[in-house]
C-alpha positions as CSV (number, residue, x, y, z in Angstrom):
1,M,47.9,14.4,-99.5
2,L,47.2,18.1,-100.2
3,K,44.1,17.2,-102.2
4,T,42.9,15.1,-99.3
5,I,43.3,18.0,-96.8
6,K,41.8,20.4,-99.2
7,H,38.9,18.1,-99.8
8,Y,38.4,17.7,-96.0
9,F,38.2,21.5,-95.4
10,Q,36.0,22.1,-98.5
11,K,33.6,19.5,-97.3
12,R,33.6,21.0,-93.7
13,F,33.2,24.5,-95.1
14,D,30.2,23.5,-97.2
15,R,28.6,21.5,-94.4
16,F,29.2,23.8,-91.3
17,Y,30.8,27.2,-92.1
18,R,28.6,28.2,-95.1
19,L,25.4,27.8,-93.2
20,K,26.5,28.6,-89.6
21,R,29.3,31.1,-89.2
22,W,29.6,30.4,-85.4
23,H,31.2,27.1,-86.2
24,L,34.0,29.0,-88.0
25,I,34.4,31.4,-85.1
26,L,34.6,28.5,-82.6
27,D,37.2,26.6,-84.6
28,I,39.3,29.7,-85.1
29,S,39.2,30.4,-81.3
30,L,40.2,26.9,-80.4
31,L,43.1,27.1,-82.9
32,I,44.4,30.3,-81.3
33,I,44.2,28.7,-77.8
34,I,46.2,25.7,-79.0
35,L,48.8,27.9,-80.6
36,F,49.1,29.9,-77.3
37,L,49.5,26.8,-75.2
38,I,52.2,25.5,-77.5
39,S,54.1,28.7,-77.3
40,V,53.9,28.7,-73.5
41,L,55.1,25.1,-73.4
42,V,58.1,25.9,-75.6
43,K,59.1,28.9,-73.4
44,L,58.9,26.8,-70.2
45,T,61.0,24.1,-71.8
46,F,63.9,26.5,-72.5
47,F,63.4,28.6,-69.2
48,K,66.3,27.9,-66.7
49,P,65.9,30.1,-63.5
50,D,68.9,30.8,-61.4
51,F,68.1,30.0,-57.7
52,N,70.8,31.1,-55.3
53,F,70.1,29.0,-52.2
54,T,73.2,30.4,-50.4
55,T,71.6,33.8,-49.8
56,W,68.4,32.5,-48.0
57,V,68.7,31.7,-44.3
58,A,65.8,29.9,-42.5
59,P,64.6,31.6,-39.3
60,Q,66.3,30.2,-36.2
61,H,64.1,28.3,-33.7
62,I,65.7,27.2,-30.5
63,Q,64.8,23.7,-29.6
64,V,63.4,23.0,-26.1
65,D,64.2,19.7,-24.5
66,L,60.8,18.7,-23.2
67,N,62.4,16.1,-20.8
68,N,65.1,18.4,-19.5
69,P,63.9,22.1,-19.5
70,D,66.5,24.7,-18.6
71,L,64.8,25.8,-15.4
72,E,66.4,24.8,-12.1
73,I,63.9,24.8,-9.2
74,N,64.8,24.1,-5.6
75,F,62.5,24.3,-2.6
76,I,64.6,23.9,0.6
77,T,62.8,23.3,3.9
78,A,64.3,23.4,7.4
79,P,64.1,21.9,9.9
80,E,62.5,18.5,9.4
81,A,60.5,18.7,12.6
82,I,58.5,21.7,13.9
83,H,56.1,22.9,16.5
84,L,53.0,23.7,14.7
85,E,52.7,27.2,16.0
86,D,56.3,28.1,14.9
87,G,55.8,27.5,11.2
88,L,58.4,26.2,8.7
89,N,61.1,28.1,6.9
90,V,61.1,27.6,3.1
91,E,63.8,28.8,0.7
92,L,62.8,29.2,-3.0
93,H,65.7,29.1,-5.5
94,I,65.0,29.3,-9.2
95,K,67.5,29.7,-12.0
96,N,66.9,29.9,-15.8
97,V,70.0,28.3,-17.3
98,G,68.6,28.3,-20.8
99,K,68.5,30.7,-23.6
100,I,64.8,31.4,-23.6
101,D,62.8,33.5,-21.1
102,V,60.4,31.6,-18.9
103,N,56.9,33.1,-18.3
104,N,53.9,32.8,-16.1
105,L,55.4,30.7,-13.3
106,K,53.1,29.2,-10.7
107,F,54.2,27.0,-7.8
108,N,51.4,25.6,-5.7
109,L,52.1,24.0,-2.3
110,F,49.9,20.9,-2.2
111,L,49.3,18.8,0.8
112,K,48.9,15.1,-0.1
113,N,46.5,14.2,2.7
114,N,43.7,15.9,4.6
115,N,45.5,16.0,8.0
116,F,46.8,19.5,7.7
117,S,46.1,22.7,5.8
118,I,48.2,25.8,5.0
119,S,46.9,28.7,7.1
120,R,49.2,31.4,5.8
121,I,52.5,32.1,4.1
122,V,54.6,35.0,5.3
123,A,57.7,36.4,3.6
124,D,60.8,37.3,5.5
125,S,61.9,40.9,5.9
126,N,64.1,40.8,2.8
127,Y,61.1,39.9,0.7
128,E,60.2,43.6,0.5
129,L,63.1,44.0,-1.9
130,D,61.6,41.7,-4.5
131,K,57.9,41.6,-3.7
132,N,57.2,42.7,-7.2
133,V,58.9,39.6,-8.5
134,V,57.4,36.9,-6.3
135,R,53.8,37.2,-5.3
136,I,51.9,35.2,-2.8
137,N,48.4,34.1,-3.5
138,G,47.0,31.7,-0.9
139,A,49.2,28.6,-1.1
140,E,50.8,29.7,-4.4
141,F,54.0,31.5,-5.4
142,L,53.5,33.5,-8.7
143,I,56.3,34.9,-10.9
144,N,55.6,36.8,-14.1
145,E,58.9,36.1,-15.9
146,I,62.5,34.9,-15.4
147,K,64.9,36.1,-18.1
148,A,67.4,33.8,-19.7
149,G,70.3,33.5,-17.3
150,A,68.5,35.1,-14.4
151,E,67.7,33.7,-11.0
152,I,65.4,34.4,-8.1
153,N,66.0,33.6,-4.4
154,S,63.3,34.2,-1.7
155,T,62.6,33.0,1.8
156,F,59.2,32.4,3.3
157,K,57.7,31.0,6.4
158,V,54.7,28.6,6.0
159,Y,52.2,28.1,8.8
160,F,50.1,25.0,9.1
161,K,46.8,24.1,10.8
162,D,46.0,20.6,11.9
163,K,42.6,19.5,10.6
164,I,42.8,16.2,12.4
165,K,44.1,16.4,16.0
166,G,47.1,14.2,16.7
167,S,48.4,14.2,13.1
168,K,52.1,13.9,13.1
169,V,53.5,14.2,9.6
170,I,53.0,16.8,6.9
171,N,53.2,15.1,3.4
172,W,53.4,17.7,0.7
173,Q,54.7,18.6,-2.7
174,V,55.0,21.5,-5.2
175,N,52.9,21.5,-8.4
176,A,54.9,23.7,-10.8
177,E,53.6,25.3,-14.1
178,Y,55.4,27.7,-16.5
179,Y,55.8,28.5,-20.1
180,V,58.9,28.3,-22.3
181,D,58.6,29.5,-25.9
182,N,54.8,29.3,-25.6
183,Q,55.0,25.6,-24.4
184,L,53.4,24.7,-21.1
185,F,55.5,22.7,-18.7
186,K,54.2,21.0,-15.6
187,N,56.3,19.4,-13.0
188,T,55.9,17.9,-9.5
189,I,58.5,18.5,-6.9
190,N,58.3,16.2,-3.8
191,L,59.2,18.0,-0.6
192,V,60.7,16.4,2.6
193,D,58.1,15.1,5.0
194,I,57.8,17.3,8.1
195,K,57.3,15.9,11.5
196,V,55.0,17.8,13.8
197,S,55.5,17.8,17.6
198,A,52.5,16.8,19.6
199,S,50.9,19.4,21.9
200,L,51.2,19.3,25.7
201,N,48.6,21.1,27.7
202,V,49.9,21.8,31.2
203,Q,48.1,23.7,33.9
204,A,48.8,25.0,37.4
205,A,45.9,26.0,39.7
206,G,45.4,27.1,43.3
207,Y,42.3,26.3,45.4
208,Y,40.8,26.9,48.8
209,N,37.6,25.0,47.8
210,S,37.7,22.3,45.2
211,P,35.6,22.6,41.9
212,Q,33.1,20.2,43.6
213,G,32.8,22.7,46.6
214,D,34.8,20.7,49.2
215,Q,37.0,22.8,51.5
216,L,40.7,22.0,50.9
217,G,42.3,24.9,52.6
218,S,42.2,26.2,56.1
219,G,42.6,29.5,57.9
220,P,41.1,32.9,57.2
221,L,40.0,33.8,53.7
222,P,40.6,36.6,52.7
223,P,44.0,36.0,54.4
224,V,44.9,38.1,57.4
225,V,48.3,39.5,58.4
226,G,49.8,37.4,61.2
227,L,47.5,34.4,60.6
228,P,48.5,31.4,58.4
229,T,46.2,30.4,55.5
230,N,46.6,27.0,53.8
231,F,45.9,26.5,50.0
232,W,46.2,23.5,47.7
233,V,48.1,23.7,44.4
234,F,47.5,21.2,41.6
235,F,49.6,20.5,38.5
236,K,48.1,18.7,35.5
237,A,49.5,17.5,32.2
238,E,47.4,16.4,29.2
239,P,49.5,15.1,26.2
240,S,48.2,14.7,22.6
241,G,51.2,12.5,21.9
242,D,53.9,10.5,23.7
243,F,56.5,12.5,25.7
244,E,59.6,11.6,27.7
245,S,61.4,13.3,30.6
246,F,58.6,15.6,31.7
247,V,59.7,18.1,34.4
248,M,57.6,20.9,35.9
249,S,58.9,23.3,38.5
250,A,57.9,26.3,40.5
251,K,59.3,28.5,43.3
252,L,57.7,29.4,46.7
253,P,58.0,33.0,48.0
254,K,59.7,33.5,51.4
255,N,56.4,33.8,53.3
256,V,55.0,30.6,51.7
257,D,55.9,27.2,53.1
258,F,55.6,23.6,51.7
259,T,53.6,21.6,54.3
260,E,54.6,18.1,53.0
261,S,50.9,17.2,52.4
262,T,50.7,15.9,48.8
263,S,48.4,14.1,46.4
264,L,50.2,12.3,43.6
265,L,48.7,10.3,40.7
266,A,51.8,10.1,38.5
267,G,55.6,10.6,38.7
268,S,57.5,12.0,41.7
269,L,57.1,15.3,43.6
270,N,59.9,16.9,45.5
271,Y,60.6,20.1,47.4
272,N,64.0,21.7,47.9
273,P,64.0,23.9,51.0
274,S,67.3,25.7,50.1
275,S,66.1,26.8,46.6
276,R,62.4,26.8,47.7
277,Q,61.6,24.9,44.5
278,V,58.9,22.3,43.9
279,I,59.7,19.8,41.2
280,W,57.3,17.3,39.6
281,R,58.8,14.6,37.3
282,V,57.1,12.0,35.1
283,D,59.3,9.7,33.0
284,N,56.7,9.1,30.2
285,L,53.5,10.7,29.2
286,I,51.3,8.6,26.9
287,T,48.9,9.9,24.2
288,G,45.6,10.9,25.6
289,G,46.5,10.3,29.2
290,T,44.4,12.3,31.7
291,D,45.7,11.0,35.1
292,Y,48.9,13.0,35.1
293,R,48.3,15.1,38.1
294,A,50.1,16.2,41.3
295,G,48.9,18.3,44.2
296,F,50.5,19.8,47.3
297,E,49.6,22.1,50.2
298,V,51.2,25.4,50.9
299,Q,50.9,27.8,53.8
300,L,50.8,31.5,53.4
301,N,51.9,33.9,56.3
302,P,50.9,37.3,55.0
303,T,53.1,40.3,55.9
304,A,52.0,43.9,56.6
305,D,53.4,45.2,53.2
306,Q,50.9,42.9,51.4
307,I,47.8,44.5,52.9
308,G,45.3,45.3,50.2
309,K,47.1,43.2,47.6
310,E,47.0,39.6,46.4
311,A,49.9,37.5,47.8
312,V,52.0,35.4,45.5
313,L,51.7,31.6,46.2
314,L,53.9,30.3,43.4
315,S,56.2,31.9,40.8
316,S,58.6,30.9,38.0
317,I,56.3,28.0,36.9
318,K,57.6,26.2,33.9
319,F,57.8,22.8,32.3
320,Q,59.7,20.9,29.6
321,A,59.4,17.5,27.9
322,L,60.8,15.7,24.9
323,D,58.4,14.7,22.1
324,S,59.1,11.0,21.5
325,F,58.2,11.1,17.8
326,S,59.7,14.4,16.5
327,G,62.6,14.6,19.0
328,L,61.7,18.2,19.7
329,K,61.8,19.7,23.2
330,V,58.5,21.3,24.4
331,E,58.9,23.9,27.0
332,K,56.8,26.8,28.3
333,N,56.5,29.3,31.2
334,I,53.2,29.5,33.0
335,L,51.8,32.5,34.8
336,G,52.3,32.4,38.6
337,L,49.6,31.8,41.2
338,D,48.4,34.2,43.8
339,T,45.6,34.5,46.4
340,D,43.2,35.8,43.8
341,L,42.5,32.0,43.1
342,E,41.5,32.4,39.5
343,H,40.5,28.7,39.1
344,D,38.5,28.6,42.4
345,T,35.0,29.4,41.4
346,I,33.8,29.8,45.0
347,N,36.6,32.1,46.3
348,K,37.8,33.9,43.1
349,G,38.6,37.5,43.8
350,E,38.7,37.1,47.6
351,G,42.4,37.1,48.0
352,K,43.4,40.6,49.1
353,I,45.3,40.6,52.4
354,L,43.5,42.1,55.4
355,A,45.0,43.8,58.5
356,Q,44.5,41.9,61.7
């Protein structure tokens, strides 16, 4: 065996190493590498490291339930029916019941149809205390941060504008966005539909000559002390929706009398001498109606203390009606009428009383 090995190396030496020394260097280098790798393998075989897993604690990460985030959001609106010009009260209540701060909150008031638009949002007087917490930007409420366990309560008034006349219901929602632990949450909060009362345009006008130029009144104009002058007064109602129990009333001064001459297209017209009150009643006003009118004649007897002044023909003019859809009462006071005859294009400004 030894002779065989010796013969192998002798033959290799004579063939490679004697003529070319780099073969010898290469083989020696390879032998050293093999011996090094064998030694490393032996050391790894007998190496037994002592890992103490009880001393290492993984960093805590609070899990967020994507289906049930820990942010309670409530938008409370009241009442459920409004007059458009009055606006709507909105209460915003937000509470972070979780263990993580909530950041970059945005609540957008979104109208589902094109019948209305939000004209402005106004905070109540208490809002000045937390204006740095809740900011208003157009139709949005913006909040930078709500700490874990904290809550925010604010009250606002939202004003709407009707883009399509005669629209009756505001359908809207809140589109909410906020971040929890760098995760974006989006939520839609449906709000209660708001009924909108229809508008009711009511006018009172006094005439000596009609808009067409016909003479309706009689007697001197300008009026003269001691001489009677007759005028006509017309009431008119133009509803944009259906109304019930319409009542319009006015009072006559002591020197103005009801002549019993009337012109009535709708409802009933009555005069109470004891209260000196004229009352016009119409049971129902229908959407778009234009024939809701009543007229009556009054007689003015100017007094000496009215010389150089316009005399009052009607005072305390007011009306009320019930909106059939929203259930809201519509009521308003109207400016009184005098001998200035604002609506009489022919005689306007000719109403100052003259001495006889």
